N, C-alpha and C positions, 0 to 999 in steps of 0.2 A: 411439209413439216408441221404446219398448223393442224392439218387433218389428223396427224398422229397424236398431237397434243390434245386435241379435242376428244378424240376417241379414248385416249388414256383417262381424261377427266371423267367421262361418262362411266368407264369401267371402274375407276376408283370409287366413285360415288356408289355404284351398285354393290361393289364388294364391301365397302365400308358399312352400308346399311345392312347387308347380309350378316357380316360378322357382329355387328351391333345387336342384331335381333335373334340370331340362331340360338344362343344360350337361353334367352327368355322364352323363345318359341318352344324349345325342348321342355321347359318346365310347365308352361301354361296350356299347351296344345294337347288336350286329352280327348279320348273318345273318337268321334268322327273327324274332328279337326286335326288329329294326329297324322292323318294321311297327307296333310297339306303343310307340314312344317317347313319344307324347303321353300314353297311358294309364299308362305306367310312371313318368313324371316325378314325380308327387306321392309315389309310394311310394319311389322312389330319393331324393327330397328329404329323407326322414326320416333317411337315413343320416348325412350330414354334421352335422346338428343333434343326432344322438345320439352320434356317435363322437368328433368333434373336441373338444367340450367336456370329454370324459373326460381327454384328454391335457393340456388346460389346467389341469384340476383337480389332476392329478398334479404339475404344475409350480408349484402354489400359487396359481392364479388361479381366481376363482369362475366359475360357469357363465354368469352374465350377460355377462361379458366373452367367454368362450369361445364361447357361442352367437352373440353379435353378430359375432365374427370369422368363425365358420363360415358364417353367413348372408351376410355381405358377400363372402366368397371365392366361395361357390357361386353367388350371384347375379351376381357379376362375370363368372364363367365363362359363365353363361347369356347375359348381355348381349353378351359377346364373340362367342359362336358363333351366337346366334339370327339376327342380320342375314345371316350367311353361309348358314345352313340353317334358314330359318324353319319352325316346327312346322306340320304339316298332317296331315289324316287321310288314310290310305291308302284305296284302293279295295278291292273285294272284300267290302265289308261288315264288315271287321275292326273297325270302330269304329261300331257301331250306335248311333243316338240313344237306343235303349232303355237302354243302359248308364248314361246320364245319369239316366234315371228310376229305375234301380235304386240308384244312388248316393244320390239324394234320398230314396228309400224307406227306405234304411238309416239316414239321418241324421234323418229326420222325427220319430220318437218322442222322441229326445233334445231336439230343437228345441221340441217341444210342452211337454215337462216344464219346461224352463227358462223358456219363455214364461209358463206358468201360475204358476210360482214368483215371477216378476217380477224375478229377479236372476240373474246369471251365476255359478252356483255348483252344486256337486254336492249333490243332495238325499239322498245316502247317503254322507256324508262318512266315517263310520266304516269303510265298506268300501273307500274309496279312500285312507285315511290311510297305508297302507303304501307308497304311491307319492308322495302329495303332501307328506308330512312330509320325506322325504329330498330331494325336488325343491326344496321351499322352502329347505331348509338349503343346498343346493349353489348356490342363486341368490345367496347372500351370502357363503358360505365355501367353501373348497376342501377336497379330501379330506385334505390335510395338516394341517388344523386339528384340534386335540385336542377331543374331546367328553367332557365329564365327566358321567357318569350321575347323575341325581338321582331316586331312586326315588319321590319324591313327585310327580314330573313324568314321566309315561309317555313323553312325546315324546323326552326325552333318553335314556331307557332303550332306546327303539326305535332311535334313531340309534347308540347305543353298540353294540347288537347287530349292526347292519348293518356298522359299521366293523370290529368284531371278526372277522367272517367275510369281510372283503374283498369285500363285495357291491357292486362298482362296476358296476351294471347300467345298460344303455343307456337304458332307458325313464325312469330317474330324470333323466338329463341331457337327454333329449328334452323332457320336460314342463318342466323347469327352464329350458331354452333358450327355449322358446316363451313361457313366462310372463315371462321376462326381456325378450324382444322386445316383448311387449304391455305390460309394466310392471304386471302383475297378479299377485297371489299364486297359487301353483300350484292351490290348491283351487278358485279361481274360474274357472280356464280348463280344468280337468281334464275336466269332463263334455263340453264342446264339443269338446275335442281328441280325446277318446275316440270321439265320434260321427263326427268327420271321418276318423280312422284306420279305424274300423270300416266306414265307407261305401266304403272301398277294397277291402274283402273281395270283393264281387261282381266287381270288375274282375280281381282275382287269379284267381278261379274261372273267369271267362270265358277269360282268356289260357291258363290251364292246360288247360282243355277243348279249346281250339282247337289248340294246339301240342303240349301234352304228351300228350293223349289222342286227338288227331286227329278230334275231333268236328266235324260240320258246324255252320254258324252257328246254326241254330234250336235244336238240342239244347244247344249251349253257352250260348245266351241263356236258355233255360229253366232250366238248372242254376244260372246266375248269378242268375236271378230267385228261385229257391228259397232260395239262400244269403241273399239280401237279406231275404226273408220270415222266414227262421229268425232272422237277427240282430235284426230289428225286433221279432218276436213275443216273444223271450225277454229283450229289454231288457238285453243283455250290458253295454252301456256304463254302465248305471246301477249296476252292482255293482262298480265299480272294477276292471274287467277289461282295462284298456289293455295290460298286459304280455301277456296271452293273445291279445288281438286282434292286436297287432303280430306276435307269434310265428306265429300262424296265417296272416296275410297273406303273410309272407315264406316260411313253410314251403311253402305252396301253390305259390308261384313257384319255389321250389327244386326241388320235385317235377317241375314242368313242364319246367324247364331240364334236369334229370337225364334224364327220359324222352326228351326231344327229342334230347339228345346221344347217348344210347344207340341211338336209332333211326337217327340219321345214321351212326354208326360201324358199326352192324350191317347 
């Protein structure tokens, strides 16, 4: 029974990110990147759920509200544009079915760990606390709320240090928004969310290889496969590495876009 619940959780996260990102992807993906709208949609879907809640927090509203509004707005845009331009896979092998296998390969270790533990939670909470503690806080309070440090309670000390340095970082709000949408504490959704975001790494590598480095399909798929193996083997998601994972996913795409733009201009 828990297997089905966990599988449903992963599918809902993937579908939610896709619906959140498709409308934006349809608008901003032009030129060569237009061929990758379907693949890019879940990655782009992270952006509204990360950025919009920050502004709500600065206005005094918690991330549960900001994340809900961001999701409704982005999905509404998707529902408006999708009937006009339904998503489909391009020809030329740009969207090989093997990419789906690589996505599953990247998410599989996390799936097995959660399944063995029997509950949806991070097995290395001490490593993820620097993300889940602020995310849990922003689910109920805004950035404008005063945090009074209690040195007998390390959590308040952590939050106080974050606020003192104005660390309004997007991954706090992303985790908080998703946990708010699910109605679960951040630490319970963190490992599954890390695995889902990490599974998008092979997609970013594939697109970068195809367009940024002008590789043929087979070398691009091989590189994507190696990235998936690397991610799975070193169990990055289990060490509370969501910020690093998100950064790498978007950095690889930025390199691809930069190289492709320079090549077109040159």
